[in-house]
Structures are given as C-alpha cells and as structure tokens.
Jmol script that loads the backbone (N, CA, C; Angstrom):
load data "model"
ATOM      1  N   MET A   1    -176.899  97.122-139.705  1.00  0.00           N
ATOM      2  CA  MET A   1    -177.350  96.764-138.776  1.00  0.00           C
ATOM      3  C   MET A   1    -177.776  98.392-139.102  1.00  0.00           C
ATOM      4  N   PRO A   2    -179.090  98.569-138.828  1.00  0.00           N
ATOM      5  CA  PRO A   2    -179.757 100.236-138.718  1.00  0.00           C
ATOM      6  C   PRO A   2    -179.517 100.713-137.941  1.00  0.00           C
ATOM      7  N   LEU A   3    -179.528 101.673-137.949  1.00  0.00           N
ATOM      8  CA  LEU A   3    -179.499 103.002-136.707  1.00  0.00           C
ATOM      9  C   LEU A   3    -180.873 103.365-136.578  1.00  0.00           C
ATOM     10  N   THR A   4    -181.615 103.144-135.501  1.00  0.00           N
ATOM     11  CA  THR A   4    -182.405 104.119-134.983  1.00  0.00           C
ATOM     12  C   THR A   4    -182.507 105.584-134.196  1.00  0.00           C
ATOM     13  N   ILE A   5    -182.890 106.972-135.285  1.00  0.00           N
ATOM     14  CA  ILE A   5    -182.896 107.775-133.629  1.00  0.00           C
ATOM     15  C   ILE A   5    -184.427 107.974-133.792  1.00  0.00           C
ATOM     16  N   THR A   6    -184.466 107.867-132.532  1.00  0.00           N
ATOM     17  CA  THR A   6    -186.190 107.946-131.749  1.00  0.00           C
ATOM     18  C   THR A   6    -186.218 109.704-132.030  1.00  0.00           C
ATOM     19  N   ASP A   7    -187.956 109.773-132.629  1.00  0.00           N
ATOM     20  CA  ASP A   7    -188.690 111.190-131.839  1.00  0.00           C
ATOM     21  C   ASP A   7    -188.286 111.498-131.176  1.00  0.00           C
ATOM     22  N   GLU A   8    -188.019 111.046-129.940  1.00  0.00           N
ATOM     23  CA  GLU A   8    -188.099 111.711-128.966  1.00  0.00           C
ATOM     24  C   GLU A   8    -186.473 112.390-129.092  1.00  0.00           C
ATOM     25  N   MET A   9    -184.841 111.381-129.671  1.00  0.00           N
ATOM     26  CA  MET A   9    -184.076 112.245-129.396  1.00  0.00           C
ATOM     27  C   MET A   9    -183.920 113.460-130.255  1.00  0.00           C
ATOM     28  N   LEU A  10    -184.465 112.898-131.456  1.00  0.00           N
ATOM     29  CA  LEU A  10    -184.617 114.531-132.207  1.00  0.00           C
ATOM     30  C   LEU A  10    -185.616 115.337-131.543  1.00  0.00           C
ATOM     31  N   THR A  11    -186.271 115.747-130.981  1.00  0.00           N
ATOM     32  CA  THR A  11    -187.001 116.207-130.231  1.00  0.00           C
ATOM     33  C   THR A  11    -186.140 117.069-129.428  1.00  0.00           C
ATOM     34  N   ALA A  12    -185.479 116.054-128.437  1.00  0.00           N
ATOM     35  CA  ALA A  12    -184.488 116.790-127.488  1.00  0.00           C
ATOM     36  C   ALA A  12    -183.189 117.244-127.976  1.00  0.00           C
ATOM     37  N   ALA A  13    -183.171 117.275-129.371  1.00  0.00           N
ATOM     38  CA  ALA A  13    -181.856 117.948-129.959  1.00  0.00           C
ATOM     39  C   ALA A  13    -182.577 119.202-130.970  1.00  0.00           C
ATOM     40  N   GLY A  14    -183.929 119.028-130.910  1.00  0.00           N
ATOM     41  CA  GLY A  14    -184.449 120.120-131.983  1.00  0.00           C
ATOM     42  C   GLY A  14    -184.295 120.174-132.630  1.00  0.00           C
ATOM     43  N   LEU A  15    -184.619 118.883-133.869  1.00  0.00           N
ATOM     44  CA  LEU A  15    -184.117 119.003-134.972  1.00  0.00           C
ATOM     45  C   LEU A  15    -185.075 117.949-135.646  1.00  0.00           C
ATOM     46  N   SER A  16    -185.571 118.125-136.979  1.00  0.00           N
ATOM     47  CA  SER A  16    -186.252 117.416-137.499  1.00  0.00           C
ATOM     48  C   SER A  16    -185.613 116.430-138.229  1.00  0.00           C
ATOM     49  N   GLU A  17    -186.104 115.022-138.996  1.00  0.00           N
ATOM     50  CA  GLU A  17    -185.967 114.481-139.443  1.00  0.00           C
ATOM     51  C   GLU A  17    -184.588 114.519-140.608  1.00  0.00           C
ATOM     52  N   GLU A  18    -185.136 115.545-141.644  1.00  0.00           N
ATOM     53  CA  GLU A  18    -184.021 116.180-142.523  1.00  0.00           C
ATOM     54  C   GLU A  18    -183.152 117.103-141.677  1.00  0.00           C
ATOM     55  N   GLU A  19    -183.451 117.217-140.833  1.00  0.00           N
ATOM     56  CA  GLU A  19    -182.109 118.501-140.248  1.00  0.00           C
ATOM     57  C   GLU A  19    -181.377 117.468-139.553  1.00  0.00           C
ATOM     58  N   ALA A  20    -181.787 116.435-139.147  1.00  0.00           N
ATOM     59  CA  ALA A  20    -180.596 115.534-138.611  1.00  0.00           C
ATOM     60  C   ALA A  20    -179.939 114.629-139.610  1.00  0.00           C
ATOM     61  N   ARG A  21    -179.921 114.591-140.732  1.00  0.00           N
ATOM     62  CA  ARG A  21    -179.339 114.166-141.796  1.00  0.00           C
ATOM     63  C   ARG A  21    -178.677 115.189-142.155  1.00  0.00           C
ATOM     64  N   LEU A  22    -179.024 116.031-142.384  1.00  0.00           N
ATOM     65  CA  LEU A  22    -178.535 116.873-143.164  1.00  0.00           C
ATOM     66  C   LEU A  22    -177.026 117.020-142.354  1.00  0.00           C
ATOM     67  N   GLU A  23    -177.267 117.467-140.903  1.00  0.00           N
ATOM     68  CA  GLU A  23    -176.161 117.698-139.770  1.00  0.00           C
ATOM     69  C   GLU A  23    -175.289 116.542-140.152  1.00  0.00           C
ATOM     70  N   ILE A  24    -175.566 115.649-139.845  1.00  0.00           N
ATOM     71  CA  ILE A  24    -174.946 113.929-139.937  1.00  0.00           C
ATOM     72  C   ILE A  24    -174.291 114.236-140.992  1.00  0.00           C
ATOM     73  N   ALA A  25    -174.520 114.428-142.261  1.00  0.00           N
ATOM     74  CA  ALA A  25    -173.960 114.500-143.629  1.00  0.00           C
ATOM     75  C   ALA A  25    -172.667 115.293-143.836  1.00  0.00           C
ATOM     76  N   CYS A  26    -173.374 116.581-143.259  1.00  0.00           N
ATOM     77  CA  CYS A  26    -172.160 117.798-143.328  1.00  0.00           C
ATOM     78  C   CYS A  26    -171.155 117.056-142.424  1.00  0.00           C
ATOM     79  N   ARG A  27    -171.303 116.845-140.937  1.00  0.00           N
ATOM     80  CA  ARG A  27    -170.131 116.305-140.388  1.00  0.00           C
ATOM     81  C   ARG A  27    -169.419 115.250-140.564  1.00  0.00           C
ATOM     82  N   LEU A  28    -169.675 113.779-141.151  1.00  0.00           N
ATOM     83  CA  LEU A  28    -169.294 112.982-141.666  1.00  0.00           C
ATOM     84  C   LEU A  28    -168.084 113.650-142.416  1.00  0.00           C
ATOM     85  N   TYR A  29    -169.067 114.383-144.013  1.00  0.00           N
ATOM     86  CA  TYR A  29    -168.031 115.006-145.133  1.00  0.00           C
ATOM     87  C   TYR A  29    -167.216 115.560-144.315  1.00  0.00           C
ATOM     88  N   ASP A  30    -167.281 116.848-143.273  1.00  0.00           N
ATOM     89  CA  ASP A  30    -166.154 117.600-142.619  1.00  0.00           C
ATOM     90  C   ASP A  30    -165.082 116.591-142.219  1.00  0.00           C
ATOM     91  N   ALA A  31    -165.384 115.478-141.856  1.00  0.00           N
ATOM     92  CA  ALA A  31    -164.325 114.371-140.903  1.00  0.00           C
ATOM     93  C   ALA A  31    -164.052 113.465-142.022  1.00  0.00           C
ATOM     94  N   GLY A  32    -164.007 113.460-143.517  1.00  0.00           N
ATOM     95  CA  GLY A  32    -163.561 112.724-144.403  1.00  0.00           C
ATOM     96  C   GLY A  32    -164.227 111.731-144.477  1.00  0.00           C
ATOM     97  N   LYS A  33    -165.193 111.259-143.612  1.00  0.00           N
ATOM     98  CA  LYS A  33    -165.503 109.827-144.240  1.00  0.00           C
ATOM     99  C   LYS A  33    -166.677 109.556-145.132  1.00  0.00           C
ATOM    100  N   LEU A  34    -167.395 110.916-145.912  1.00  0.00           N
ATOM    101  CA  LEU A  34    -168.097 110.606-146.762  1.00  0.00           C
ATOM    102  C   LEU A  34    -167.506 111.702-147.889  1.00  0.00           C
ATOM    103  N   THR A  35    -167.663 111.183-149.256  1.00  0.00           N
ATOM    104  CA  THR A  35    -167.301 111.824-150.154  1.00  0.00           C
ATOM    105  C   THR A  35    -168.106 112.967-150.224  1.00  0.00           C
ATOM    106  N   MET A  36    -168.099 114.199-151.127  1.00  0.00           N
ATOM    107  CA  MET A  36    -169.375 115.026-151.397  1.00  0.00           C
ATOM    108  C   MET A  36    -170.531 114.012-152.260  1.00  0.00           C
ATOM    109  N   PRO A  37    -170.364 113.115-153.056  1.00  0.00           N
ATOM    110  CA  PRO A  37    -171.462 112.690-154.012  1.00  0.00           C
ATOM    111  C   PRO A  37    -171.917 111.852-152.291  1.00  0.00           C
ATOM    112  N   GLU A  38    -171.361 111.175-151.488  1.00  0.00           N
ATOM    113  CA  GLU A  38    -172.390 110.316-150.300  1.00  0.00           C
ATOM    114  C   GLU A  38    -172.710 111.082-149.748  1.00  0.00           C
ATOM    115  N   ALA A  39    -171.907 112.312-149.279  1.00  0.00           N
ATOM    116  CA  ALA A  39    -172.769 113.081-148.300  1.00  0.00           C
ATOM    117  C   ALA A  39    -174.160 113.593-148.785  1.00  0.00           C
ATOM    118  N   THR A  40    -174.512 114.270-150.006  1.00  0.00           N
ATOM    119  CA  THR A  40    -175.400 114.721-150.476  1.00  0.00           C
ATOM    120  C   THR A  40    -176.593 113.915-150.400  1.00  0.00           C
ATOM    121  N   ARG A  41    -176.184 112.601-150.843  1.00  0.00           N
ATOM    122  CA  ARG A  41    -177.223 111.633-150.879  1.00  0.00           C
ATOM    123  C   ARG A  41    -177.302 111.066-149.723  1.00  0.00           C
ATOM    124  N   TRP A  42    -176.474 111.169-148.615  1.00  0.00           N
ATOM    125  CA  TRP A  42    -176.973 111.104-147.306  1.00  0.00           C
ATOM    126  C   TRP A  42    -177.799 112.438-146.388  1.00  0.00           C
ATOM    127  N   ALA A  43    -177.878 113.105-147.180  1.00  0.00           N
ATOM    128  CA  ALA A  43    -178.764 114.315-147.043  1.00  0.00           C
ATOM    129  C   ALA A  43    -179.815 114.573-147.480  1.00  0.00           C
ATOM    130  N   ALA A  44    -179.758 113.525-148.727  1.00  0.00           N
ATOM    131  CA  ALA A  44    -181.131 113.782-149.606  1.00  0.00           C
ATOM    132  C   ALA A  44    -181.075 115.555-150.266  1.00  0.00           C
ATOM    133  N   PHE A  45    -179.955 115.810-150.663  1.00  0.00           N
ATOM    134  CA  PHE A  45    -179.737 117.023-151.166  1.00  0.00           C
ATOM    135  C   PHE A  45    -179.001 117.094-152.892  1.00  0.00           C
ATOM    136  N   ASP A  46    -179.335 118.017-153.087  1.00  0.00           N
ATOM    137  CA  ASP A  46    -178.761 118.442-154.384  1.00  0.00           C
ATOM    138  C   ASP A  46    -176.964 118.963-154.113  1.00  0.00           C
ATOM    139  N   ARG A  47    -176.583 118.962-154.723  1.00  0.00           N
ATOM    140  CA  ARG A  47    -174.948 119.373-154.715  1.00  0.00           C
ATOM    141  C   ARG A  47    -174.759 121.111-154.223  1.00  0.00           C
ATOM    142  N   THR A  48    -175.605 121.369-154.875  1.00  0.00           N
ATOM    143  CA  THR A  48    -175.568 123.371-154.635  1.00  0.00           C
ATOM    144  C   THR A  48    -176.300 123.520-153.437  1.00  0.00           C
ATOM    145  N   ASP A  49    -177.204 122.623-152.751  1.00  0.00           N
ATOM    146  CA  ASP A  49    -177.699 123.203-151.650  1.00  0.00           C
ATOM    147  C   ASP A  49    -176.883 122.356-150.942  1.00  0.00           C
ATOM    148  N   PHE A  50    -176.099 121.454-150.787  1.00  0.00           N
ATOM    149  CA  PHE A  50    -175.323 120.778-150.026  1.00  0.00           C
ATOM    150  C   PHE A  50    -174.566 121.391-149.429  1.00  0.00           C
ATOM    151  N   GLU A  51    -173.621 122.196-150.297  1.00  0.00           N
ATOM    152  CA  GLU A  51    -172.174 123.427-150.511  1.00  0.00           C
ATOM    153  C   GLU A  51    -173.027 124.208-149.424  1.00  0.00           C
ATOM    154  N   THR A  52    -174.252 124.903-150.124  1.00  0.00           N
ATOM    155  CA  THR A  52    -175.262 125.696-149.628  1.00  0.00           C
ATOM    156  C   THR A  52    -174.554 125.527-147.645  1.00  0.00           C
ATOM    157  N   ALA A  53    -175.476 124.498-147.247  1.00  0.00           N
ATOM    158  CA  ALA A  53    -175.514 123.851-146.068  1.00  0.00           C
ATOM    159  C   ALA A  53    -174.235 123.848-145.206  1.00  0.00           C
ATOM    160  N   LEU A  54    -173.082 123.465-145.932  1.00  0.00           N
ATOM    161  CA  LEU A  54    -171.549 123.671-145.390  1.00  0.00           C
ATOM    162  C   LEU A  54    -171.246 124.791-145.576  1.00  0.00           C
ATOM    163  N   LEU A  55    -171.264 125.675-145.912  1.00  0.00           N
ATOM    164  CA  LEU A  55    -170.759 127.079-145.728  1.00  0.00           C
ATOM    165  C   LEU A  55    -171.974 127.741-145.034  1.00  0.00           C
ATOM    166  N   GLN A  56    -172.973 127.588-144.666  1.00  0.00           N
ATOM    167  CA  GLN A  56    -173.735 128.068-143.007  1.00  0.00           C
ATOM    168  C   GLN A  56    -173.065 127.627-142.039  1.00  0.00           C
ATOM    169  N   ARG A  57    -172.397 126.222-142.082  1.00  0.00           N
ATOM    170  CA  ARG A  57    -171.823 125.781-140.999  1.00  0.00           C
ATOM    171  C   ARG A  57    -170.654 125.928-140.845  1.00  0.00           C
ATOM    172  N   ASN A  58    -169.874 127.194-141.583  1.00  0.00           N
ATOM    173  CA  ASN A  58    -168.120 127.041-141.621  1.00  0.00           C
ATOM    174  C   ASN A  58    -167.774 126.231-141.890  1.00  0.00           C
ATOM    175  N   LEU A  59    -167.926 125.329-142.829  1.00  0.00           N
ATOM    176  CA  LEU A  59    -167.184 124.322-142.911  1.00  0.00           C
ATOM    177  C   LEU A  59    -166.781 124.230-144.440  1.00  0.00           C
ATOM    178  N   PRO A  60    -165.287 123.650-145.033  1.00  0.00           N
ATOM    179  CA  PRO A  60    -164.796 123.623-146.229  1.00  0.00           C
ATOM    180  C   PRO A  60    -166.135 123.217-147.272  1.00  0.00           C
ATOM    181  N   LEU A  61    -166.067 123.478-148.299  1.00  0.00           N
ATOM    182  CA  LEU A  61    -166.238 122.150-149.767  1.00  0.00           C
ATOM    183  C   LEU A  61    -165.089 122.161-150.292  1.00  0.00           C
ATOM    184  N   ILE A  62    -164.143 121.831-149.490  1.00  0.00           N
ATOM    185  CA  ILE A  62    -162.944 120.835-150.390  1.00  0.00           C
ATOM    186  C   ILE A  62    -162.112 120.941-148.991  1.00  0.00           C
ATOM    187  N   ARG A  63    -161.619 119.727-148.589  1.00  0.00           N
ATOM    188  CA  ARG A  63    -160.528 119.233-148.026  1.00  0.00           C
ATOM    189  C   ARG A  63    -159.463 118.649-148.950  1.00  0.00           C
ATOM    190  N   VAL A  64    -158.078 119.652-148.380  1.00  0.00           N
ATOM    191  CA  VAL A  64    -157.027 119.050-149.774  1.00  0.00           C
ATOM    192  C   VAL A  64    -155.975 118.042-148.814  1.00  0.00           C
ATOM    193  N   ALA A  65    -155.660 117.446-148.955  1.00  0.00           N
ATOM    194  CA  ALA A  65    -155.161 116.485-147.557  1.00  0.00           C
ATOM    195  C   ALA A  65    -153.684 116.602-147.867  1.00  0.00           C
ATOM    196  N   ALA A  66    -153.165 116.601-146.646  1.00  0.00           N
ATOM    197  CA  ALA A  66    -151.339 116.411-146.150  1.00  0.00           C
ATOM    198  C   ALA A  66    -150.789 115.904-147.155  1.00  0.00           C
ATOM    199  N   VAL A  67    -150.132 116.070-147.714  1.00  0.00           N
ATOM    200  CA  VAL A  67    -149.195 114.688-148.471  1.00  0.00           C
ATOM    201  C   VAL A  67    -147.700 114.946-147.481  1.00  0.00           C
ATOM    202  N   LEU A  68    -147.381 113.696-147.124  1.00  0.00           N
ATOM    203  CA  LEU A  68    -146.081 113.556-145.982  1.00  0.00           C
ATOM    204  C   LEU A  68    -145.171 112.891-146.766  1.00  0.00           C
ATOM    205  N   ARG A  69    -144.187 113.053-146.695  1.00  0.00           N
ATOM    206  CA  ARG A  69    -142.933 112.343-147.501  1.00  0.00           C
ATOM    207  C   ARG A  69    -141.947 112.341-146.620  1.00  0.00           C
TER     208      ARG A  69
END
end "model"
wireframe off; spacefill off
backbone 0.3
color backbone group
C-alpha cells in the first residue's frame, strides 16, 4: 500500500519532498526500524551525507543494543 504525502501536507510542514524523505529516514533509522543502508536509500543520499544529516539532528550514527541476560 503506497503512502501519499500531499503537496499541501508538505507545505504545511514547511518541507520539500527531499527534506521529508530525509527526515523520515533519519527518524526511522534512529528508532531502529531501518538499517543504515536502508535509510540512505530512503533518503536518496550517500552514506556520508546521511551521517552528516544524523549528526545535524543530534542523532547517533550507531546504536548499540543492550544485551539483557
């Protein structure tokens, strides 16, 4: 099922299509829903530019999962 974000919704959020893709990719990566390669594809960025975008948002480049025993 495709997700449609209308131009009106983007305008209301003050985002271009590219900015919205990047924002979604960053947040899904931060939440652990996407891997780094998946998130860079979502954002249509190369890895270096995507890492820069994460750092600009004060998001970590790497999440270390806690191991519970």
